[in-house]
N, C-alpha and C positions, 0 to 999 in steps of 0.2 A: 406673710412666707410666700418667698419662691417655691415652684419644684424643684424636687429636689430627687434625680434620682440617681440611682447607681447601678452601672453594666451589669456587676455579680447577680445581682434579684432576677428571679425568673420572670418577672413580668415586665422586665426592660423593655423589651423587644416592642411591645404593645405600650408599652406607657410612652416610648419615645415617638412614635408612630403618630401617636395622639398630638403630643407636642409638635410634630411636625405640621396638623393640620388643625391648631387650634384659631379661630376666627378671633382676629384681632380687630376689625373694623365693624363699627355699629351697622346695622341692617337700616339703612334709611332710600327711603323710596323714592328717590329722587330723580330719575329719570324721562316721568313723565312729566314734570316739575323745568327739567332743561328743555325738554323737547319743543316745551310751548314759549319756552327763552325763547331758544335758535330762533325757531317759525317767528318770535315778534321781532327781533332784532334783522332777520331777513329782507322781511315785509316792509319793516317801517323806520328802518335805518337808525340814524341819532335821535327820530323822537323815543324810539323805544329805549334804546341805550340809556339818554338822560333821564325816562321814564325809574327804569328799576334800579339807575344809582340813586336815586333820590328816594327810593323804598327800600334799598338793602343798608345804603352807605350814607345815608341822612346826608347827603351831597348836593346842591341844586347845581346845575353849571349846564352851558350851553353849549353849544357845536366850536366858540373860538376859546372857550376855555376846558374843551377836555382834555387837551393838554398844559403840561408845566408850559409857560412864555421861558424864554430863556433869561430872563428878568429874576426870574422868580428862584432857578435855578442858582443863577449866580447867587442869588440873597442866600437863598440853605444853606451852600455852599461853605459861603465864607463863615457859616455859623459852625461849623466842624474843627472841632479842637485839632490843636496839628498833632498831638500823641494818635488820634484814630486817624488824620488823615496819614501819614505817615506810615501807618499798621497797613491802612489800606494800599498804599500807594505800591508798599512792597510786596503785596499777595498778588496784586495786578499783575507787577511783574515779573513774581515766577510763576506764576499762571498763563502766561502770554506765554514766555521761553519753555514750558514744559507742551502746552499745546503748540507751539511751532513744529514740533516735531516730528508733530501726527500726520503733517498733509504726507499725503502719497504721491508715490511717482507716475507721472503719463508714460505711458510704455506703446513701441510701434517696434515692430522687427518683420524680417521676412523671411516666408514661410519655406517648405520643400520644393515649392514648385514654382518661387519667384511671387508669392502674394504676398502683402501687406497689411498686416493685425496688428491689434491691437486697442488700447482704450486710452480715456480723456479725462481727468477728471473736470468737473468745472463747481464753484459753488449755486448754492438755490439764490434768487433774485433779492428775495426780502424774509426777512423773518421776524415771527413775533415773540415775544421773549412774556411769557409770565410769570410776574414776582407779588408774593403773598403782601398784604401790604398794611396799612396803619404802623403804631410805633414799634411795633414786634416786629416789623418787616427786619429780611438778613440781607444788609447789602454784600454779603458776601455770595448768595445765590446768583447776584445781579451781574458778578464775574466771573461767575462759574457758567451761564449762560451765554453771557455777550460775547467773553474773549474769543470764546472757538468758535461762534460766530463771524465774528470782523477777523480772525486770524483763516479760518476758510474762504473770506473773502466776499460775503454776504455785502451787495452793495445799500442795500438800504434795510436797518433794525429797528424797530421799535418795539417799548417796553409797556407793559401795563400792570400798573400798580394801582388798586384801590388806596382811597387817602378815607376810611369811612369819618365823617363828623370833619371833614377834610385834615385832618390829622397825618402827616408823615414823616418819617425819617431819614433828615438830611444827608446822612449816608449815603441813603437809598441812588439818592443823584449826581450823588458823587462818584461812586461806584459806575454809575451809567457812565457818566463823562472822562471818566479814566477807561470803559472801556470803548470809546468809539460811539456812545449811543447818547443822541440830543433828542429825541423823540419819545417823551416821557409819558402816555395818555392814565390818568387819575380815574380810572374806571375798574373794575375787577369781579371776579362770579363767572359764572356760563354767558353774561351777558360779556362780557370781554372776549372771551372765546368765539364767541358766535361772531364779533364784528373784526375780529380781526380773520376770522376764517370766512366769512364770505363778503368781508367790507359794509361800510358802509359811506354816507355822503361826508364825514370827513376821516374815516379811518380807511386806508387803502387793504384792499386784500394780502394777504402775505402767503408764502410757499409752505412753509413749515410752524409750527408751534412748539416751542420749549416751555420748561417749567413745570414748579409745583404748586400743586393748589389743593383744596378740601372737595369733600365729594363731588359738590358743586361742577366744579371745574373740572375734574377727573370725569366725571358722567360728560362733561360737553369735550373733551378732548376725543373721547371714546366717538361721541356721535361726529365730529368732525371729520374724521380720520377718514383719507380717503379725498377728500375735498384739500386736503391739506395733509401736510406729513406732521407726522409729534416725535415727540421723542421716546417718551413712553408714560405707564399709567402707573404714577408711584405712591407707596400705602404707605403706614407707619416706619417707622425708623426701626434700624435694629443693629444690635453686634453681637459679634460671638468671640471671646477670647478664649484662649490654646494658652494656659497656664501651668506651668510646672510649680514644685515646692519653693523654688529659690526665688521666689518674687517678693514683693513686700503686697501683702494685704491689700491697704487700703490705698495703692496706685490703682490695682485691678478693681477695686471698688469703685472708685471716683470715676474710670471708664465705662463699667457698667453704669456707672449714673446719667454720662454725659451722655447718653441715650435717652434712659428713662427720665429726666427732665425735658427732654422735648415732646411730650406727648403721653396722656394715659394710655395708649393704644400701644407705646412702641415697646420694641422686647429687648430683653438684657440676659446673654447666657452667661454662662461659666462652666468649660469643660477642662478639667484636671484629672491628674493620675493619683492624686493625694489628698484621703479624703481630712484631715487635719487641717490641710492647706484651703481646702472648699467652705468648711466651717466656720476658719478665721477673715474671710474676705466676706462672709454674711453677717459677721457680726460688724466687719470694720465699715461692712452699704449701713447696716443698723446708724450706727453712729454718727455717718453723716449726714443719712434722713434727718436728724433731731436738730440739726441749725441748714441744713441745705437751702437756697432761698425757694426754689421752686417745689419744697420736699412734698407737697401735695401732692403734684401732677408725679413725679419722681414715685416716691411710695404706693401711687395706684399702679404704676405701671409695674414695679417690681412684686407687688401682692398677686397683682392678677395674670402677668405675662412674663415676668421673671423666671428663668431657671438656671438651677447647677446640674451639672452631671456628673458624679463622678466615674470615671473609664476607667478599663484594666490597665492601659498603659497610650502613651503617644499615637501608636499608630492607629488604635482606634480610635482614638482622639482625630485622627484627619479625615477617616473613615466617617464616622460621624459629623463632621464639620460639612463633607461632603453632597452628605441628604442633606442637610438645612441648608448648601447655600448660600449663605448671609450675605446682606448687603455689604457692612463691615466687619472684616475678621482682624485680630489682633492675633498676633503669635509672640508669646511672652514665655518663648524655650531657650534651651541650649542650642548652638548652632542654628538661631530663627533661620538664617538664610539658604539655607539647603532643608532645613523644614517646609520650608514654603514651595519646593520643590514637588511634594506627596499631595498637593490642595489644587485640584481644576476646578470648582467652583465656587467664585466670592466675586462680590463687586469690587471689592477693594482690599488690599492687606497690608496689614503695618508690621512690620517685621521685626522683632523684638522692642525689649523693657521702656525703650526712649522714642520709641514711636507710638504718643497716645494717638487715639483716633483725632482726634481736636485738630489735632495739627494739619488732620486729612481735611478739613470741617472749612479752614480758612489759607493755609499757609504755605503747604508743603509743594502744591501744584499740581498733583493731580486731582479728577474734578470730583465734584463729592454729590453731583446727581448721578447715582447708582439705583443697578435693581433691587428691590424689594420683591418681598412674600416668595422667597426661595425660587425667581425667574433667574438668577444668575447663573441657572441652569442652563440658557439659552440666550440671552442678550447680555451686552455690556453697558456701562456707565457713557455717560453724556463724552461724546468727543468732536473732535472738528468734521470727522465726517459725519454726523447728523446733520449737516451744513451741506454735504458737499452728496453730488451721485457725479455714477460713472458711465461716459458713454463709449459703448464699443465700434472699435472700425475695422473695418477692414476693404483691401485691394484687392481686385483680379485682373492680372494680366490675363491677355486672349491663352495664353500658356497654361495656364495654373487652373482657369476656366476647362480649357481641354482636358486636364488632369482630371480633377475634380468632380465638376459638371456633369458628368454621366451617372456618379453616383447619386448626385442629389435628385438630379429626373427620376432617375429607380425609386426611390423615397417616395419622391412623390406620387408616383404612381400605386404604392404602397398605399400612400393614405386615400386615394380619390381624390387628388386633387390635381385637377390636368391644369390650370392654368398656372400651376406652380412650376410642373413639370415642362410646359411649353412657353415658358420665361428661360428657360435655360436651353430647350433643344432650338431656340431660332437662334439663339448667339453662335450655339456648337454649329450648326448648319451655314451658318455665314463664316463661319471661321474653315470650314471644310469646302467652303466655295474659293475662299480665298488663297487655301494653300493650293487646289488644282489647278487656280488660275494664272 
């Protein structure tokens, strides 16, 4: 059974705080292992990469076969059924259209003293995209990582997707092609992150790495950050649903299970202002767990980390939601669009009963790579901006330097940075000479 809380109970605050701090990731001492893998790839390049691929993925490769050949990609794509191809093409179109609106504007203006000021956006040159591999890999993750990078203007994109025992999902290769990515390496784990971060004889070094992975991938991303950029360190998936009594309990149950079936460490939470509805949803979940294909995983997630909270009213529900700062937030309430304005912290908000979170995973348009573990309090989901950087621009005219330069000189002296101040003073002195002559 999930945790059941009622805000009217005297111990609610303590119980809710305990829920906030529930640890959902198993303690795995992987960092020292990852450090060794990274060091080996740094020093031995392709040789280490090939050894680790054989050890962990039971796949023998050579430098020439680290990447899929164009012929292999063509052959795999040819096996994709038409219905799946059409669905993936629609998803790619919608995701691209959404992310094209995220392109920021360059700015340049003239300040009060005639100086020019502004900024300019440009894409990183190379990006590496990590995609969990095997037959259980997700082509939707390819689209969500690669399309924003391509829209941003990244010139060189490469995917690392492990192929344990040589098995791979043809849809992943089709998604890569639809996203404009032709280089797909069949490697994974910490060794793939190290290869992209530092480069090998075959794999070029990238500027930023994005994409989800297991504990070893997450630890590797932490370690290489600073050498390259990363998107985020994502934890197990999570969903929070705020629902009033005017909902179908089975719909809400299915939405809760849509995240529970991801992983035994995923978390699904319902907040409602109606106790009878809450128990109706619990019954609906239990009934669905009798037949769900991934019922063993979903049942463990629901049992160990699920929660149902009965609150005083929907105002309190919004307050509790912001404390949870969920990855996915569904609002199944009256006038959900207005209610959404009450929410400050959420990775993605799904507004209204006809907007299940699963639409966002595949076809809605917004990115499904989102902050977890309450990090939506301070971070955002993956976007075009993760593949771009801003360069500031400034140009002083003689008049502008004469107007603001003395203050710069004063501040430089206050910080005991003599050369700073002198670099300004030398120009001011020249301007004074030019004026007097």
